[in-house]
N, C-alpha and C positions, 0 to 999 in steps of 0.2 A: 603386713603388706598394705599397699595403697589401693583403696577402692573408691570408685567414682559413685557419688550419691546424689540423689535429689529427694529430699525428705518432705517435700511440700508440693503435692500435685492434687488437683481437683478432678473428680469425675463428674459426669452429667447429673449426679445426685445433688451437687451444689447448684442452686438455681441460677447463679451467675456464670456457670460454665457452659461451653458449647455442648450440644447433643452428641457430637462426635467423640466426646471424651468417654469412650466405652472401655471396658476392661482390656480387651485385646488390642485396641488402638493405642492405649496408654503403654502397655507392655511392649508392643512392637516398636513404638517410637523410642522407648527407653533403650531397646536393643540397638536401634539404628544410631542412637546418640552415644553408645558405648558406656551406658550406665550399668553398674553392678548391683546397686541397692536402691530401691525406691520406696516411698510411702505415699499412699493415697490418703489425703487428709481433707475430707469434705467438711463443710461447715456443720458442726454439732452432730455428726452422724458417722457411723462406720458401715453403713448399709451396703456399700459395694466392695468392701474389703475382701470378703471371702472369694468373690469372683475374680478379683485382680490377683489375689494370692495364687489361685488355681492357674491362671494364665501365666503368671510369673514362673511357676515350677516348670511348665512346658518350655519356656523360653530361656531357662537358666538364669533368671533374675530373682534376687531375693526381694520379696515384698513384705514390708513391715505394716501390720495393721495400725491405723492411726486416725486422728481426727484433728481438725482445727477448731478448738473450743473458743467461743467468745464468752468471756467472763462478765460478771456483773459490772465491772469497771469498763466494759467494752474493749478489753484487751484481748488480742488474738494469741492463743497458745497452740503450738504444735505439740500434740500429745501422741506419744508412740508407746505401744503396748507389746508385751511379750508374745501374746497369742490371741486368737479370736475370742476365746472364753473371757479373758480379761477385758478385751475391747468391748465385748457385749455388755459386761457389767458397767463399764464406763458409760456406754450409750444409754443404758437403762436409767442411770443416775441423772444424766444430762437431760434426757427426754422428760423426766419428772420435773426438772427445773426450768424447762422452756415455757414461755408464755403460751397459753392455750389459744393460739391463733392459727387459722388455716392459711396455707399458701395460696396466693393469687397468681396463677401462672402468667396472666396478662400483664402483671406488674413486675414480678420478680423472676419469672422463668420456671421451667419445668424442674422437677426433682425426681429424676429417673433412676429406677433400680434395675440392675441387669443380672443375668446369669452368666456363666463362664463362656457361653456361645454368643455373647453380645445381644441376646434377645431380651427385650424389655419384659420384665416380670411384674411390673407395677410402678407405682410412684409413691413418694412420701407425701402425705397430705398436710402434715403440720409444717408451719413455716420454720425453716432452718436458719435463715439469714437474719438472726436476731441474737440478743444477749441472753444467756441463761442466768438464772438467779443463783449463781455460784460465784463466790468471791475468788479472786486470784489465788489467795492463800489456800482456800479450800480445794481448788482445782489441782494445784501442785501437790498437795498432801494426798489427795485421792489417787492421783496417778502413781505416786510413789508407793502407796499401799497396794496397788495392783501390779507392782513390779515394773512399771514403765518409766519413761523419761519425758520431761517437758522442756520445751525451748521457746522463749518469747519470739513471736513471729515478726518478720520484716520490721525490725526496730528502727530502720532508717526512714521509714515512711511517716507521714503525718496522720494517717488514718489507722485507728485500731492498733497503735504501737504502744508498748509499755512505756517508752521514753516520752512520747507525746502525751499520753493520758495520765501518767503518774509523775513524770518528770525525773524519775530515777529508777534504778534497779534495786528492789528490796533485797538487802543482804541476807535476811533470815530465810529466804526461799532457796538459797544455795544453788542458784543456776550456775552451770559450768560452761554452757554454750549459748550463744545468742545468734539469731538468724539475721542475715542481711539479704537484701534483694540481689538477684543475679547481676544487675547492672551497677551495683554499688561498688566503689573502690574502697577496699578495707583501709588502706593507708590514709586516704583522704578523710574517711569517716572517723578514724581514731584521732586524727589531727584536730577534729572538731570536738571530740569526746574523749580526751585523754584519761578521764576517770575510769574508762572501760578497758584499759590496757591489760588488766589481769584476766579478762575473759578470753575464751576461744570463740571463733566464729565459724559458722558454716553458711554457705550461700545456696539458696534453693530457687527454683523457678517460680513457685506459686502459680503454676500453669493452669489456666482455665480453658486453654485451647491447645491443640497439638503442636502448632508451630511455635508456641511459647516455651516448650520443653527445650532445654539448652544442653549442649554437649559439654560434658566434663567440667561443669561449673564448680561443683564442690567435690572434695575428696576427703578421705579420712584414713588414718592408719589403724588397722586392726590386726590382731593375731590370726583371726580367721573370719571368713564371711558368714556370720551367724547373727541372729537377733540378740541373743544374750550378750555376745561380745560387743555389739554396737551399743546396746543400752547401758552396759557397764561403762563404756568409754564416755558416752554422753553424760553419765552421772558422776564423772570425775575419776573413774577407775583407771 
């Protein structure tokens, strides 16, 4: 079956996202946009995943625990995990690899943590908007070991893109899907990068505010709407 997806959404835990990006607001907007499967992928953290998953169950939307990991090479990776336990293991590893810097709200923005009722339960004090001391190869292998899937994020952009920062897609990392921005035209992009014809593409909003969440931008064919089925497909199954 065909399912509409957006696998790259930021909550207010990401310092560059609006404070209105709360668990319920994200899920309700996803429902309005006709999405079936979403992932909240905050910068280097899964802190709001549990609350969004809870809200998604009430709204009938499948929420995948995830993270937008910034590697040592300053490449952004969408990391999707099979469950909260594995997502927490990834977060522990990433937190240990982040520079020991405190967030400065006046410069970078707030990093808010919510419960499932959209009440603020705290904030993350460490700076999330930075590169972890984890190489691209290490990050991909770690997520694989945790049973997840990785997708190079917004490869059509100049900032934090694997194509911009490395100049190529490493073949040994065995990526099957690449992410394009919602506004990118796949045919025009492939005309500029014909060497990427063998890959499959998904388009995500990378939304940092509610109005940026887009309707039916990306879709994927799955046998069933489940996290294992999605991850299997993204890993080339």
